[in-house]
DRENDO-1510 file (C-alpha; in Angstrom, 1 decimal, always signed):
<recs>
REC; n; res; u; v; w
REC; 1; MET; +9.9; +8.3; +23.5 .
REC; 2; ARG; +12.0; +6.3; +21.1 .
REC; 3; ALA; +10.7; +4.9; +17.8 .
REC; 4; VAL; +12.6; +2.7; +15.5 .
REC; 5; LEU; +12.0; +2.1; +11.8 .
REC; 6; VAL; +13.3; -1.0; +10.1 .
REC; 7; THR; +13.1; -0.4; +6.3 .
REC; 8; PRO; +15.3; -0.9; +3.2 .
REC; 9; LEU; +17.7; +2.1; +2.7 .
REC; 10; SER; +19.7; +0.2; +0.2 .
REC; 11; GLY; +19.0; -2.6; -2.3 .
REC; 12; PRO; +16.1; -2.9; -4.8 .
REC; 13; LEU; +13.4; -1.4; -2.5 .
REC; 14; ALA; +15.6; +1.5; -1.3 .
REC; 15; GLU; +13.7; +4.2; -3.1 .
REC; 16; TYR; +10.5; +3.3; -1.3 .
REC; 17; GLY; +12.1; +2.6; +2.0 .
REC; 18; ARG; +13.9; +6.0; +2.0 .
REC; 19; SER; +10.6; +7.8; +1.2 .
REC; 20; GLY; +9.0; +6.2; +4.3 .
REC; 21; ALA; +12.1; +7.2; +6.4 .
REC; 22; THR; +11.8; +10.8; +5.2 .
REC; 23; ALA; +8.1; +10.9; +6.1 .
REC; 24; LEU; +8.6; +9.5; +9.6 .
REC; 25; THR; +11.5; +11.9; +10.1 .
REC; 26; LEU; +9.0; +14.7; +9.3 .
REC; 27; TRP; +6.5; +13.1; +11.7 .
REC; 28; ALA; +9.1; +13.0; +14.5 .
REC; 29; GLN; +10.7; +16.4; +14.0 .
REC; 30; GLU; +8.0; +18.7; +12.6 .
REC; 31; PHE; +4.6; +17.2; +13.5 .
REC; 32; VAL; +5.6; +15.9; +16.9 .
REC; 33; ALA; +7.9; +17.9; +19.2 .
REC; 34; PRO; +11.4; +16.5; +18.6 .
REC; 35; ASP; +12.1; +16.5; +22.3 .
REC; 36; ARG; +9.2; +14.0; +22.7 .
REC; 37; VAL; +10.1; +11.6; +19.9 .
REC; 38; SER; +13.5; +10.2; +18.9 .
REC; 39; LEU; +13.5; +8.2; +15.6 .
REC; 40; GLU; +16.2; +5.7; +14.7 .
REC; 41; VAL; +16.3; +4.1; +11.2 .
REC; 42; VAL; +17.8; +0.7; +10.6 .
REC; 43; ASP; +18.6; -0.5; +7.1 .
REC; 44; ALA; +16.6; -3.8; +6.4 .
REC; 45; HIS; +18.9; -4.7; +3.5 .
REC; 46; PRO; +20.5; -7.1; +3.0 .
REC; 47; ASP; +19.5; -9.1; +6.1 .
REC; 48; VAL; +16.1; -8.1; +7.3 .
REC; 49; ARG; +16.1; -10.5; +10.2 .
REC; 50; ARG; +19.4; -9.2; +11.6 .
REC; 51; ALA; +18.0; -5.7; +11.2 .
REC; 52; ALA; +14.9; -6.6; +13.2 .
REC; 53; ARG; +17.0; -8.0; +16.0 .
REC; 54; ARG; +19.2; -4.9; +16.0 .
REC; 55; ALA; +16.1; -2.8; +16.3 .
REC; 56; GLU; +14.8; -4.9; +19.2 .
REC; 57; ASP; +18.1; -4.3; +21.0 .
REC; 58; LEU; +17.4; -0.5; +20.9 .
REC; 59; ARG; +14.3; -1.1; +23.1 .
REC; 60; PRO; +12.0; +1.3; +21.4 .
REC; 61; GLU; +8.5; +2.1; +22.6 .
REC; 62; LEU; +7.3; +2.0; +18.9 .
REC; 63; PHE; +8.6; -0.5; +16.3 .
REC; 64; LEU; +7.8; +0.5; +12.8 .
REC; 65; GLY; +8.1; -2.1; +10.0 .
REC; 66; PRO; +9.6; -2.0; +6.5 .
REC; 67; TYR; +8.4; -1.3; +3.0 .
REC; 68; GLY; +7.7; -4.5; +1.0 .
REC; 69; SER; +5.6; -7.5; +1.8 .
REC; 70; ARG; +8.5; -10.0; +2.1 .
REC; 71; PRO; +10.6; -7.8; +4.4 .
REC; 72; ALA; +7.5; -7.0; +6.5 .
REC; 73; ALA; +6.6; -10.7; +6.8 .
REC; 74; ASP; +10.2; -11.5; +7.8 .
REC; 75; VAL; +10.3; -8.7; +10.4 .
REC; 76; THR; +7.0; -9.8; +12.0 .
REC; 77; ALA; +8.2; -13.4; +12.1 .
REC; 78; THR; +11.5; -12.5; +13.7 .
REC; 79; THR; +10.4; -10.2; +16.5 .
REC; 80; ARG; +7.9; -10.6; +19.3 .
REC; 81; ARG; +7.5; -6.8; +19.4 .
REC; 82; LEU; +4.3; -5.2; +18.1 .
REC; 83; VAL; +5.1; -4.1; +14.5 .
REC; 84; TRP; +3.2; -1.1; +13.0 .
REC; 85; ASN; +3.1; -2.4; +9.4 .
REC; 86; HIS; +2.8; +0.4; +6.8 .
REC; 87; GLY; +4.6; -1.3; +3.9 .
REC; 88; GLY; +3.6; -4.9; +3.6 .
REC; 89; ALA; +0.2; -5.6; +1.9 .
REC; 90; GLN; +0.7; -9.3; +2.1 .
REC; 91; VAL; +1.7; -10.2; +5.6 .
REC; 92; PRO; +0.4; -13.4; +7.3 .
REC; 93; PRO; -1.9; -12.8; +10.2 .
REC; 94; ARG; +0.0; -12.6; +13.5 .
REC; 95; THR; -0.8; -11.3; +16.9 .
REC; 96; ASN; +2.1; -8.8; +16.7 .
REC; 97; VAL; +1.0; -6.9; +13.6 .
REC; 98; VAL; -1.1; -3.7; +13.2 .
REC; 99; SER; -1.5; -2.9; +9.5 .
REC; 100; ILE; -2.0; +0.6; +8.2 .
REC; 101; LEU; -2.5; -0.2; +4.5 .
REC; 102; ALA; -5.2; -2.3; +2.8 .
REC; 103; ALA; -4.4; -5.9; +2.2 .
REC; 104; ALA; -3.2; -7.2; -1.2 .
REC; 105; ASP; -6.3; -9.2; -1.8 .
REC; 106; THR; -8.3; -6.0; -2.0 .
REC; 107; TYR; -6.1; -4.3; -4.7 .
REC; 108; PHE; -8.3; -5.2; -7.7 .
REC; 109; ALA; -11.6; -5.4; -5.8 .
REC; 110; GLY; -12.6; -1.9; -6.9 .
REC; 111; THR; -11.5; -2.6; -10.5 .
REC; 112; VAL; -13.8; -5.7; -10.6 .
REC; 113; GLU; -16.7; -3.6; -9.1 .
REC; 114; MET; -16.0; -0.9; -11.8 .
REC; 115; ILE; -16.1; -3.6; -14.5 .
REC; 116; ARG; -19.3; -5.0; -13.3 .
REC; 117; ARG; -21.0; -1.6; -13.0 .
REC; 118; GLY; -19.4; +0.2; -16.0 .
REC; 119; PHE; -18.7; -2.5; -18.6 .
REC; 120; PRO; -21.6; -5.0; -18.7 .
REC; 121; GLY; -20.2; -6.5; -21.9 .
REC; 122; VAL; -17.3; -8.1; -19.9 .
REC; 123; ARG; -18.0; -11.8; -19.4 .
REC; 124; THR; -14.5; -13.1; -18.8 .
REC; 125; VAL; -11.7; -11.7; -16.7 .
REC; 126; GLY; -8.1; -12.8; -17.2 .
REC; 127; VAL; -5.8; -12.8; -14.1 .
REC; 128; LEU; -2.1; -13.1; -14.8 .
REC; 129; HIS; +0.3; -13.1; -11.8 .
REC; 130; GLY; +3.8; -13.8; -10.7 .
REC; 131; PRO; +4.8; -16.4; -8.1 .
REC; 132; THR; +5.4; -14.0; -5.2 .
REC; 133; GLY; +3.2; -14.0; -2.1 .
REC; 134; PHE; +2.1; -10.5; -2.9 .
REC; 135; ALA; +1.2; -11.2; -6.5 .
REC; 136; ARG; -0.7; -14.4; -5.5 .
REC; 137; GLY; -2.6; -12.4; -2.9 .
REC; 138; VAL; -3.7; -9.8; -5.4 .
REC; 139; ALA; -4.7; -12.4; -7.9 .
REC; 140; ALA; -6.7; -14.4; -5.3 .
REC; 141; GLY; -8.6; -11.4; -4.3 .
REC; 142; ALA; -9.4; -10.4; -7.9 .
REC; 143; THR; -10.5; -14.0; -8.7 .
REC; 144; GLU; -12.7; -14.3; -5.7 .
REC; 145; ARG; -14.4; -10.9; -6.4 .
REC; 146; ALA; -15.0; -11.7; -10.1 .
REC; 147; GLN; -16.4; -15.1; -9.4 .
REC; 148; ARG; -18.7; -13.7; -6.7 .
REC; 149; HIS; -20.3; -11.6; -9.5 .
REC; 150; GLY; -20.6; -14.5; -11.9 .
REC; 151; LEU; -17.7; -13.6; -14.2 .
REC; 152; GLU; -15.6; -16.3; -15.7 .
REC; 153; VAL; -12.0; -16.1; -14.5 .
REC; 154; ARG; -9.1; -17.4; -16.6 .
REC; 155; GLU; -5.9; -17.5; -14.6 .
REC; 156; ALA; -2.3; -17.9; -15.6 .
REC; 157; VAL; +1.0; -17.7; -13.8 .
REC; 158; LEU; +4.1; -16.1; -15.3 .
REC; 159; PRO; +6.0; -16.8; -17.5 .
REC; 160; ALA; +2.7; -18.1; -19.2 .
REC; 161; ALA; +1.2; -15.8; -21.8 .
REC; 162; PRO; -1.8; -13.6; -20.8 .
REC; 163; PRO; -5.1; -15.5; -21.0 .
REC; 164; ARG; -7.5; -14.3; -23.6 .
REC; 165; ALA; -10.4; -12.5; -21.9 .
REC; 166; ASP; -12.6; -9.4; -22.1 .
REC; 167; ALA; -10.6; -7.8; -19.3 .
REC; 168; LEU; -7.1; -8.5; -18.1 .
REC; 169; LEU; -5.6; -7.9; -14.6 .
REC; 170; VAL; -1.9; -8.3; -14.0 .
REC; 171; ALA; +0.0; -8.6; -10.7 .
REC; 172; ALA; +3.7; -9.2; -10.8 .
REC; 173; ARG; +7.1; -7.5; -10.2 .
REC; 174; PHE; +7.1; -4.0; -11.5 .
REC; 175; ASP; +9.8; -4.8; -14.1 .
REC; 176; GLU; +7.6; -7.8; -15.3 .
REC; 177; GLU; +4.6; -5.6; -15.5 .
REC; 178; LEU; +6.4; -2.9; -17.5 .
REC; 179; ALA; +7.6; -5.6; -20.0 .
REC; 180; LEU; +4.0; -6.9; -20.3 .
REC; 181; ALA; +2.5; -3.4; -20.7 .
REC; 182; ARG; +4.9; -2.9; -23.7 .
REC; 183; THR; +3.9; -6.1; -25.5 .
REC; 184; VAL; +0.4; -7.2; -24.5 .
REC; 185; ASP; -2.2; -7.2; -27.3 .
REC; 186; ARG; -4.9; -4.8; -26.2 .
REC; 187; ALA; -7.2; -5.6; -29.1 .
REC; 188; GLY; -10.6; -6.7; -27.7 .
REC; 189; LEU; -9.9; -5.7; -24.1 .
REC; 190; TRP; -12.4; -3.6; -22.4 .
REC; 191; VAL; -10.2; -3.1; -19.3 .
REC; 192; LEU; -6.4; -3.6; -18.9 .
REC; 193; GLY; -5.1; -3.4; -15.3 .
REC; 194; PHE; -1.7; -3.5; -13.8 .
REC; 195; VAL; -0.7; -3.0; -10.2 .
REC; 196; ALA; +2.1; -0.7; -11.5 .
REC; 197; ALA; -0.5; +1.5; -13.2 .
REC; 198; GLY; -1.5; +2.9; -9.9 .
REC; 199; VAL; +2.1; +4.1; -9.1 .
REC; 200; ARG; +3.0; +7.3; -10.9 .
REC; 201; GLU; +6.6; +6.6; -11.8 .
REC; 202; VAL; +6.8; +2.9; -12.6 .
REC; 203; LEU; +5.3; +2.9; -16.1 .
REC; 204; ALA; +6.5; +6.4; -16.9 .
REC; 205; GLU; +8.7; +5.3; -19.8 .
REC; 206; LEU; +5.6; +4.0; -21.6 .
REC; 207; GLY; +4.6; +7.6; -22.2 .
REC; 208; ASP; +1.3; +7.9; -24.1 .
REC; 209; ALA; +1.0; +4.1; -24.0 .
REC; 210; ARG; -0.1; +4.4; -20.4 .
REC; 211; GLU; -3.4; +5.9; -21.6 .
REC; 212; GLY; -6.4; +3.9; -20.5 .
REC; 213; LEU; -4.5; +1.6; -18.1 .
REC; 214; VAL; -6.2; +0.9; -14.8 .
REC; 215; GLY; -4.5; +0.2; -11.5 .
REC; 216; PRO; -4.9; +0.3; -7.7 .
REC; 217; ALA; -3.6; +3.2; -5.6 .
REC; 218; GLN; -3.3; +3.1; -1.9 .
REC; 219; TRP; -3.1; +6.9; -1.7 .
REC; 220; LEU; -3.5; +10.0; -3.9 .
REC; 221; PRO; -3.2; +13.4; -2.1 .
REC; 222; GLU; -6.0; +15.0; -4.2 .
REC; 223; ALA; -8.4; +12.2; -3.1 .
REC; 224; ALA; -7.3; +12.2; +0.6 .
REC; 225; PRO; -10.1; +12.6; +3.1 .
REC; 226; GLU; -10.4; +15.2; +5.8 .
REC; 227; PRO; -8.5; +13.8; +8.8 .
REC; 228; ASP; -9.5; +13.7; +12.4 .
REC; 229; GLU; -6.0; +12.6; +13.4 .
REC; 230; GLY; -3.0; +14.5; +12.3 .
REC; 231; PRO; -2.4; +17.1; +9.5 .
REC; 232; THR; -4.2; +17.4; +6.2 .
REC; 233; ALA; -2.7; +15.9; +3.1 .
REC; 234; ALA; -1.9; +19.4; +1.8 .
REC; 235; SER; +0.1; +20.2; +4.9 .
REC; 236; PHE; +2.0; +16.9; +4.7 .
REC; 237; VAL; +2.7; +17.3; +1.0 .
REC; 238; ALA; +4.0; +20.8; +1.5 .
REC; 239; ALA; +6.3; +19.7; +4.4 .
REC; 240; TYR; +7.6; +16.6; +2.5 .
REC; 241; ARG; +8.2; +18.7; -0.7 .
REC; 242; ALA; +10.2; +21.3; +1.4 .
REC; 243; ARG; +12.4; +18.6; +2.9 .
REC; 244; ALA; +12.8; +16.2; +0.0 .
REC; 245; GLY; +12.3; +18.4; -3.0 .
REC; 246; VAL; +9.8; +16.0; -4.6 .
REC; 247; GLU; +6.2; +15.1; -4.1 .
REC; 248; PRO; +5.6; +12.3; -1.5 .
REC; 249; PRO; +4.9; +8.9; -3.0 .
REC; 250; TYR; +2.4; +6.6; -1.4 .
REC; 251; PRO; +4.9; +4.7; +0.8 .
REC; 252; ALA; +5.6; +8.1; +2.5 .
REC; 253; ALA; +2.0; +8.7; +3.3 .
REC; 254; GLN; +1.6; +5.1; +4.6 .
REC; 255; ALA; +4.6; +5.5; +6.9 .
REC; 256; PHE; +3.5; +8.9; +8.1 .
REC; 257; ALA; +0.1; +7.5; +8.9 .
REC; 258; ALA; +1.7; +4.7; +10.9 .
REC; 259; GLY; +3.4; +7.2; +13.1 .
REC; 260; LEU; +0.2; +9.1; +13.7 .
REC; 261; VAL; -1.8; +5.9; +14.6 .
REC; 262; ALA; +0.9; +4.4; +16.7 .
REC; 263; LEU; +1.4; +7.6; +18.7 .
REC; 264; ARG; -2.4; +8.0; +19.1 .
REC; 265; CYS; -2.5; +4.5; +20.6 .
REC; 266; LEU; +0.4; +5.2; +22.8 .
REC; 267; ARG; -1.3; +8.3; +24.2 .
REC; 268; SER; -4.6; +6.4; +24.8 .
REC; 269; ALA; -2.9; +3.4; +26.4 .
REC; 270; GLY; -0.8; +5.5; +28.7 .
REC; 271; SER; +1.8; +2.8; +28.3 .
REC; 272; ALA; +4.3; +1.5; +25.8 .
REC; 273; ASP; +3.4; -2.1; +26.6 .
REC; 274; ASP; +2.8; -3.9; +23.3 .
REC; 275; VAL; -0.3; -5.8; +24.7 .
REC; 276; ALA; -1.8; -2.5; +25.7 .
REC; 277; LEU; -0.9; -0.8; +22.4 .
REC; 278; ARG; -2.4; -3.7; +20.4 .
REC; 279; ALA; -5.6; -3.5; +22.4 .
REC; 280; GLU; -5.9; +0.2; +21.7 .
REC; 281; ALA; -5.3; -0.3; +18.0 .
REC; 282; ARG; -8.1; -2.9; +17.9 .
REC; 283; ARG; -10.5; -0.4; +19.5 .
REC; 284; LEU; -9.4; +2.6; +17.5 .
REC; 285; THR; -11.3; +4.1; +14.6 .
REC; 286; CYS; -10.0; +7.3; +13.1 .
REC; 287; THR; -9.1; +9.0; +9.8 .
REC; 288; THR; -5.6; +10.2; +8.9 .
REC; 289; LEU; -4.5; +11.9; +5.6 .
REC; 290; PHE; -4.0; +8.3; +4.4 .
REC; 291; GLY; -7.6; +7.3; +5.0 .
REC; 292; PRO; -9.8; +5.5; +7.5 .
REC; 293; PHE; -8.1; +3.3; +10.1 .
REC; 294; ARG; -9.8; +0.2; +11.6 .
REC; 295; VAL; -8.3; -3.2; +12.2 .
REC; 296; ASP; -9.8; -6.6; +13.1 .
REC; 297; GLU; -8.5; -9.0; +15.8 .
REC; 298; SER; -5.6; -10.1; +13.6 .
REC; 299; GLY; -4.4; -6.6; +12.9 .
REC; 300; ARG; -5.6; -6.7; +9.3 .
REC; 301; GLN; -6.7; -3.3; +8.0 .
REC; 302; LEU; -10.5; -3.0; +7.3 .
REC; 303; GLY; -11.1; +0.7; +7.2 .
REC; 304; HIS; -8.7; +1.8; +4.4 .
REC; 305; GLN; -10.0; +1.3; +0.9 .
REC; 306; VAL; -7.7; +1.0; -2.2 .
REC; 307; LEU; -8.6; +3.5; -5.0 .
REC; 308; THR; -8.9; +2.5; -8.6 .
REC; 309; VAL; -7.2; +4.9; -10.9 .
REC; 310; GLN; -7.0; +5.2; -14.7 .
REC; 311; TRP; -4.6; +7.0; -16.9 .
REC; 312; GLN; -6.6; +9.6; -18.8 .
REC; 313; ASP; -5.1; +12.4; -20.9 .
REC; 314; GLY; -1.7; +11.7; -19.4 .
REC; 315; ARG; -2.6; +11.8; -15.7 .
REC; 316; ARG; -4.1; +9.4; -13.0 .
REC; 317; VAL; -7.7; +10.0; -12.2 .
REC; 318; VAL; -9.8; +8.2; -9.6 .
REC; 319; VAL; -12.6; +6.1; -11.3 .
REC; 320; TRP; -13.6; +4.0; -8.3 .
REC; 321; PRO; -15.2; +4.1; -5.7 .
REC; 322; PRO; -17.9; +6.5; -7.1 .
REC; 323; GLU; -18.0; +8.6; -3.9 .
REC; 324; ARG; -14.3; +9.5; -4.4 .
REC; 325; ALA; -14.1; +9.4; -8.2 .
REC; 326; ASN; -13.2; +12.5; -10.1 .
REC; 327; ALA; -13.7; +11.0; -13.6 .
REC; 328; ALA; -15.7; +8.3; -15.2 .
REC; 329; PRO; -13.9; +5.1; -16.5 .
REC; 330; ARG; -13.1; +4.9; -20.2 .
</recs>
């Protein structure tokens, strides 16, 4: 069985794309018999559409998409093949997509719920976002959830200044978020959230200034559920560390889970036909080390839930949802 992964191995997203490629290499060579799965990786940079067409020409049974919402959207628009999307949180609904990760509009949903439950003094929520589709999706989800709970939302688009509010949520490019985290006035803020705060390495140069920041995390190994499909998080982390010499970041877990789910559907369907695979994916409910899997008719992920983390005493802890939290929000 041949699988192909189209993902950035060079360019600005290369670090995340390479981690996904490493994880899927592990999936093919160590967790699935290598004589059963052949994995080929195509660099999506600098021309993702050309890369998608090259991947099509390889005639794989499984077509795995790239890291990044824009590359993922471009791949799914270019090919008619069923794309197992593990790296694009903001991908337009299409009949040829099965998404593994939670959608962008859910990123700050847990943060808003945490604010409502834990910080009743918050009356206004500022939402500052960049112009990209991903940032707009995150902001739209935060705004809808806050307004649903009767909170006043004050929205602004970069390069505008952050709106004054009791809590501030920011979704932009990681470099923009880092610059804002250095300069934003925290006085009077009950909660300050950045998408980048959920990613261990992005705000590292802030040092102690990360303390108290809140953010969404697609995956943390210490908060991973017990899987009924594939290995445990501990087994995956150990194998990834042995191969790469570092801890696996969240894109690696997402990519690995895509391989597990896609292969499960291939076994159930008994065929590599994309229509049959899509039908199996829509029927499937399971739990991998990444979390629950369940999609709707459009391929949007419904089972997986984004965690809300906060930097406390120099480390990320889970503060929402309550059933998976290992600390209370500060």
